[in-house]
N, C-alpha and C positions, 0 to 999 in steps of 0.2 A: 695291609696294615691299618687294622680299624683304628680310627681317631675318637675318644669318647670326650667329649666335650660339655663339662660340668658348669652347670649358673644357678643362679641365685636370683632373687627376684628384678635384681637390677644389673648382672650381668650377663652377656650373652657373646659368644662368638663376636670377634672385634667386625669380623664383614657384613651381618647381619645384623649388628644392633639396633642399628637404627629402625628396621623393620620388626622388628622382635617388640621392643619397649614400643610401636604404636601399638601393636595387637595387643600386648600388656595395658596400655589405655584405654584401647576401646573395650579390653574386656572389664575392666576396673569402672569403667563407666557405664557398664550393661547393669554390674551388680548392684552400684549405687542405684541405676534407674528403677532396681526391682525393687533396691531396698523402700525408695521412696516412694513407689507409684501407688496410688490410692486405688483400692478394690473397687469393680466394676462395680454399680448401682445394683443389677440384678444381685450381685454376689451380696453386698449389704443387707436387702432387704429379703434374700433368703435364709440370710443368717439371724434377722430379725422373727423369721416365721418357726425356727428353731428354738430362739431364746423363748417365742410364746408357747412354745409348747412345755418346755422347760418350764417353766414358772406356773403351767395348771396343778404343776407337781406342789408348789411349794404353794402358793398363793389361794386362800382361802375363796372356798365358791361361795356367791350370792346373787341377789338381783333385787334391782329396784322393781314398784311398779313405775308406769307411766299411764299418762293421761293425754288424751287430744287437748290442745287450748283454744283459744278462740280464732287463732289464727289455721287453725288445723294442723298442727302440728305435735306429732307426741312427745310430750317433754317428762323428764323427773319429777316423780315426785319424792321432794323431800323430806326425810324421816320415815321412808317405806324399804329400807333397804333390809332384807332378810336372809342369812346365811341360807344354802341352797345344797343339794347333794353333791360333790367332788366329781368331775369327770374329765381326767387327764388326758392327752392328747399321746398316740402312741406313735408308732413309726408310718402306718398307713394312712394318718391322718392329717401328718405332716406332707404327706407326697400327696394325697385329695384333696387338699385344702386348697392348693394352687390352681385347680380344676374349678374346684367350688368357688376360689375368689374373682377368677375370671367370667364363670355364670353370673355373680354376684353383681359384677359390676360392667356388663355385658351393654347396657343402656347408657351409659358414659363412656367407655369404651370407641363403640360406634358411632356415639356423636361425635367425638374428635378426630377419630376417620375422616365421618364427611365432610367435616370443616375445613380438616385438612385438605380435603380433596377438593372441595373448593377452592382454597386460597393456592392450589398447584396450579390451577386452570390460571387464574390470575396473575400468578407468577410467567408460565408460557404464553401470557400473549404479552410481555413486555410491557405491561403498562407501570409496572412497578419501576422499571428502569429507566425508561422516560420519562416520568415524572421527575426522577430525580435528576435529573441531562438538566430536564429544562429550567429547575429549581437554581442550578450550579450555573446555567448560562446566563437567565436574568440579573445575576448582582454582578455582573461584569464593572470594576471598578469602584467596587462598594465591596471587596470580599470579607471582610466582618460578616457582613450580613449572612452568609453561607450557613457558619457555624449557628445559628439560631433556629434560620429556617429550615436546614437538614434536620436537626434534632427535634424539631417540634414535629416534622414529617416522620419520622422514628420512633417518637414519642405518643404519636396517633396509632400509629398501627401495634406496639405494645397494651398498647390499653384496650384497642377495641379487637386486634384477633393475635395478640399473644407474640408475635413476633422476639424469635430468639433464633434458633438456629439458622431459619431463613437468613439472618444478619449475616453472615456468612459471605455470602458473594458481593455484598454490598461493601465489605472492607475493601476487597479488592478494588473497587471501583472509587471508595472516598479517598484513602488514605494517599494514593497518589496525587489525589485530587489538590488535595490540603497542604503538600510538600509543595506543590506548584503555585500555588497561595501564598505560599512563603510562611504558612507554620508549619508544623513536625508530623510526625506519625503518629503519636500520643494524641493530637488534637483529631486525628481521622479514625484514628480507633475508638475516640472517647464519642466524636460526632454520631458513630451507631451504636457503640455499646452503650452508653451513656443515654442517650436519647432512647432508644429502647426500652434500659432495664430501667428507666427512673419512670416511662409510661407502664412499663410492665408491674412493677412494685406497687403503683398507685392505681394502678387498673379500675375504670367505672364499668365495664363494657367486655373484659377479658374470656370468653370463654370458657379456658382452660382453667383459669385461677376461681374467678369471680361466680361465673357460673355453675363450676364443678362445687366449689365448697359451698356457697348457697344452697345447693340440691341434695346435698348431703347432711346440711343442717340444717332439710325442711322450710327453706325460706323461697319466695318465691324468685325467680331467677331475674336478675338485677335490678331485683329492688334497692332503695337506698340510692338510687341513679343520682341525686343533687349533691349531696354532702360527698360522695365520691369524686363529681366533678370536681367541685370545690377543692377537695385534697391533692387532686390531680395538677390542676393550673396551678397550685401553692409549689407542688414538689418537683414538678418538671420544670416552673421558672427558675429555683435554687439550682436545680444540678444546672439547668440552661446557663446562668450565669458565672457557675464556676465554670466552665470549661470556657466560655467567650475570653471571661477575664483573662487565664491564662494564655488562648490565643491572643488574643493583644497583645499581653505582654510580650511571647515569645517572638511574633512577629517583628516586634520593635527592636528584639536583642536576641536574634537565634541563640548566643550562646549560653542562655539559661534552659537550652533545653536539656535534659539528659540524653536526650538521643539525639542529637546533634550530627556526633561523629558517626552515627549508623546510619542516618540518614544520607550521608555524604555519599558514601556507598553505594546507595541502590543502585539497579539499572532498571528498575521499572518505570521511572519518572520518563516521560513522554508527551508529546499534544494530548489533549483531552478527547477521548472521543464522544459528540454528545450523539444521542440518539434522541430522535426526532419526534414532539409529541405530536401523535396523527388524531386523528378526527376518531379511531376507532379508542384509542388510548383515553381520552377526554370522553368517551360512550361508556366505558368502562368504570370510570373514576365516576360516572354519576351513578352508574346500576350501585357500584359499591357504597355511595353517600344515601340512598335509596334504602338499600337492606340495611346499614344500620339505623334508620327512621322506622323502617316497616317493623324489626327488632325490636324497638323502644316501645313502639306503639302496640306491638302485636302481645310484651310483656304487660306492660302496663294496663292497656285496655281489655285484652281477652283473656289472661294469665297461662301465654305460651310458656310450655316448659319443653323438655329435650326433643321429643318427637317433630312439635311447629318448626321448632327453631332448625333444627337437624333440614327439615324438608325448604325452608328460606334459603339456608347456603347451601343446598342442592342446587337449589333454583337458580341463584344467584352465578355457579359456577357455570350454569346450562346455558345461561343468559349473555356471560361473560365470554364463551368460549364459541357460542355464534358470533355477537359483536366482532372478536379477536379472529373470525374467518378460519377459526380451528377446524381441521375436517373429522370425522367420526375418531378416526383412529388416534387422530391428534389429541382430543378431548379427553379418551378414555386414558394413552398414556399420563397428561396430562394430570387426570385424577388419580393413578398409581403412582406417579410421583410424589403428589402430595400426600396418600398414604401411607407411602414409605416412608417420608418424611415424618411421619405423627406417629410409627410403629413402637420407637423404643418407648416413648411416655405412656403410649395408652396402655401398653403391657405393663407398665412399672404398676396402672393405678391397679391391673389385675393381681399384680402380686403383692401390692399392699394391704388388699379388699384378703387375699387370701392371708396374712396375718390379725387380719380382725375376725375371719372365720375361725380362727384356732384359738384366739381370746373367747370369743363369743361362745362357742360349743364345749369351751372347756370353762363356760359358767365364771371366769374371773374380768371379763369387761366392767362390770358394775363395780367389781371391788376395787380394782384400779381408779374408777369415776371417785367412788368415797374416798380413796387415801389420798388423792389431789386435791378433793374438796376439802377435808379435812387440814390437810396443809396449810389451805389457804383463808378459812370461811372467819378467821376471828379476825384477819387482817380487814383494813378497810376496801373496799370491792376497786378502786383504782390501781392498788397493787394486784388485786387478781388479776386483774385485765392487762395489765404491765404483765406480769408473770408467763398469760398465756403469748405475750408478745415476745417476751424470752425464751419461751420455749418454742416458738415456731421460729424462731432465728437459730439455734443452735440445732432443729430438727435439718434445717435444710443444708448446714453443712456435711451432711450423710447421705439426705433423699435431696437431690437438686432438682428433680423435677415438680414443678408448680403441682401440677393435677395428680401425682402420686403423693405428693405430701399431701394434699387437701384429702385423697382418699387413706391417708394414713393418720390422718391426725383430728379431722374434723369429726368422726364418730365419736371419740371423745372431749373432746373440746368442746362442741356441741351441749351436749349433757354437763358438762361439766359448767357449762357459763350459766346452766339454771339454778344449776345447786351454789352458786359463789354471786348470784346477783348481778351476770355480767349478759347484755342483751347479745342473743345470737348474732346481732348484724357485727356489733361490735367484736365478738370472736373472729367472723370472718375479717374486718379489718384488719385486726392484729396477725392474722393468717398471712393474710397478703402481704405486709411490709416485710413480717418476720420470712416469708418465702423468696421476696423481690427483691431487697436489697442486693444480699452477698452473692447473688447469680454473679455479677461482674467481680467478684473476688475472690469466692472460692476456687483452690485447682480442681477440685471434686466436679463444679461444673464443663460437661465438657466441652458444648457449643463454645463457651468464653474463651479458653485454652483455643481451641481452634480457631478461632477468631484472633487472637493475641499473634498466633504464630502467621497467620494471614496478613497480617498489618506489620510484621517484622517488628516485635512488641516483646521483650523479654518480659515472663509476669514480676520479678524483682522490679523491674523499672516500674511498671505499671504500678505497684501496691506501693510503692515510694512516692508517686505521682498523684493516685487517687485517693489516698487512706483518710486525708481530711475531708475529701465530700462525703466518703463513706461515713466520717463519723456523725457528719451534718445529717446524711438520711438517716441512721439509724434515731437520731433526736427528734428529728421530724414527726418519724414512726410513732415513737413513743407519745408526743403531742400529739398530734393526730387521734389516735387510739383513747386516748386521754378523755380527750376533747368530745368523741365522738359519745365516752361513757356517759360524762358528766351531762353535755347538755342538747347534746343531738337522740341517742337511743338509749334513754335512762332507765334503769329497771325500776317500776313503782313497788 
């Protein structure tokens, strides 16, 4: 006799009811996750390529005349726009644009690979781990100093070599340390994420944002260093003060912590392991400091550009490997690991250039620039500068890669700034803050979400905790853009 069991969404054969309901719940969660998931950044940018190709059939073709200014930049001549022959993109144009974009972006892509490889060697020597452990060990009895000291460490990393994905391993070290010192997992995550994130957003020498954006804008690499350092100090100081203020409060009254109950259930809290800071580590830190100084001198005094800076970082990696006692094969492996860490971001640049290739070959890039300029040219230039800042902030929600966003937006923003009376340096500054602030806010930022998972902090609790700081940072970014436009880099 065959028994037929009828069931609906909630009623199953009693014996297996719990199992079935569990399976159904799991299935529903998977469906919900799919519904809420954000497309991969490659998917988003390829979609932009298709949109750009469609735009070549709709947007009128045209171009500006360009001349070389006193600084050697190719600038748009206002009022020179003329209609030109339409050249709409076909299917093969879309497909070949990816290769063309990669070729066009090759100098920047390989620059990023070399810098990433050099810092892969730096990480392989264990110098960064030892430095963090030493900072923590030296604050015994003065636990509150751990927060600003470590945040400064990560902020310098964000400003100088663009710490982002590299912060994830440190989350797993700093978070248990913070809990053991009487703080919570939010403080542990914030030390790394807010520290590196604030340094990244206000960076003065980050090759992946400032370097790439200035290179595309035709500016000397790392020019405008003085004002950017001042902005960095103020931005990092405010961010550090926010986290430290919270840390003091939650240490005095742990029940204030929104993750207090979660932290009580953790099983990864044990005695801290302190990696000794040896002579080799100290020597490598000296090499890093010398590299930064030589980089600044070479750029300012000799006009170094991407090839020279790449060579400098390659030399840094080789010297660090020698000092760190890495063998030939270990050094090569460390470089490869550094390359792998940069692969996604580097290829995003090529895909972003593919969008620009379609727009340029379709002769509509200058028409877009003209439309943007006409929308703001009758407004005060301060609003134009802030408009660039807002546009970059919105773009970062869908293109979370800093170098990729620079490649996508700066070819438009640089000539646009010429037309609306905003300095290209200010345009780069607007890009920096627009790109960097939401990196520790938006779920499209992959490394950020991975870091929260490593810290054991849910995204919803993080957002409820950090939104006042994010608001403060956006206001600060806008003020810095205005100050730069009005007083530091005004356009006569």
